N, C-alpha and C positions, 0 to 999 in steps of 0.2 A: 707230689711236688715238694722239693726241698724248701724248708722255711729258713729264713735268715734273721738273726737277732743281733742288733747292734749294742755295743757297750763301750765304756771307757771314756765317755765325755766328762766334762767338768769345767770348773773355772780355773783359768791360768793367766798369769801375767804376760804382757807382751814380751816376746823373746823366749818364752817357755816352750815346753814340749808336752805332747800327749800321744798315747798310742791307743787307737781305736781297734776294737775287735769285732769281727762279723762271724758269728758262730752259726754253722749250718746244722739242721736237724738230721741230715744224712750226708752221704758222700758227695764231695764237690769235685772229685777227680774227673768226672765226665763233663763238667760244666765248662764250656769254652771260655766265657768271659764273665767276670764278676767285677763290678764297679763300686766305687764310693761316690756319693753325690752329696750335695749340700744345698740347703735352702735357708737363706737369711730371711728375716721377717719382712714381709711385703714384697719379696722377690721370687722369681721362678727358681725351680730346682735345677741345678747344674751338675754336670759330671765333673768330678774332681780328678779321679784317677781310675784306671781300669787295668786289669791283668788277665792275660789269656792263660789257657791251660798249660802252655809251654813256658810260662813265666815272663812273657813279653809285657812290659808295662807302658802305659801311655798316661800323660799328665796334662791337665789344663795349664796354660802358660803361667797363670797367676800363682801356681804352687810349685812349679818346676824348681828343683834344687832345694826345696824345703820339705816336701812330703815324699814318702816312699811307701809304695804299696807292695805287699808280699802275700803269698798264700802258702799255707801248710796243709797239704792234702791229707796228711796222716791225722791231723787234728781237725780236719774239716773247718778250717778257720782262715779268714782273710784279714789281714791287718793293714792299718794305715798309720804309719809313723809320721807325726807332724812336728817339725822343728821350727824354731824361729817364728813362732806364731805371732800374727798381727791382729789388731782389733777387727779388721775386715774379714778375718777368718771365722768370726762369730756366726754360727748358724746351727741348724739341726742337721746332723750328718746321717745319711742312710746308706745301706749297701743293698745291692740288688744284682740279679743276673742281667745280662745284656746281650744284645745281638747287633750286628752291623746293619745300618749305621749306628754307631754308639751314641749313648746319651739319653736314652728314653726309658731304660729299664724294661725288662721283659717279664718280671714276676710281680707279685703283690708287694706293696710298700709296707714296711714295718713302722714302728713308732719312732725309730731313729734315736740318736743320742745327742744331747745338747752340748755344744762346745761354746764357751764364752771366754773371750780374750779381753781382759780389762785389768787396769791397774787400780 
């Protein structure tokens, strides 16, 4: 089973940008859906964005127009470009494989990467 490791989080001011990376231990070319999720303190984990094998992306309404998910099968990595960050984007961000219906993750959860948006 492919293991996914998140990185790229940090502290950023409102309006700033971050790019998260989800590096796989093996090939992701055959994985149909990979998603980015986030969990704010005291809240449930929610799907933020997902990308299919053919590059089709889906986004949660709250991040549409600000976040972009992409995948590089050659590098076995999925990215989440986050622009115009808001304090409410503060959360631990995770990546995981997913199946339909989307939103629950289908593999083991990693440690995630903390994103803090604050002035």
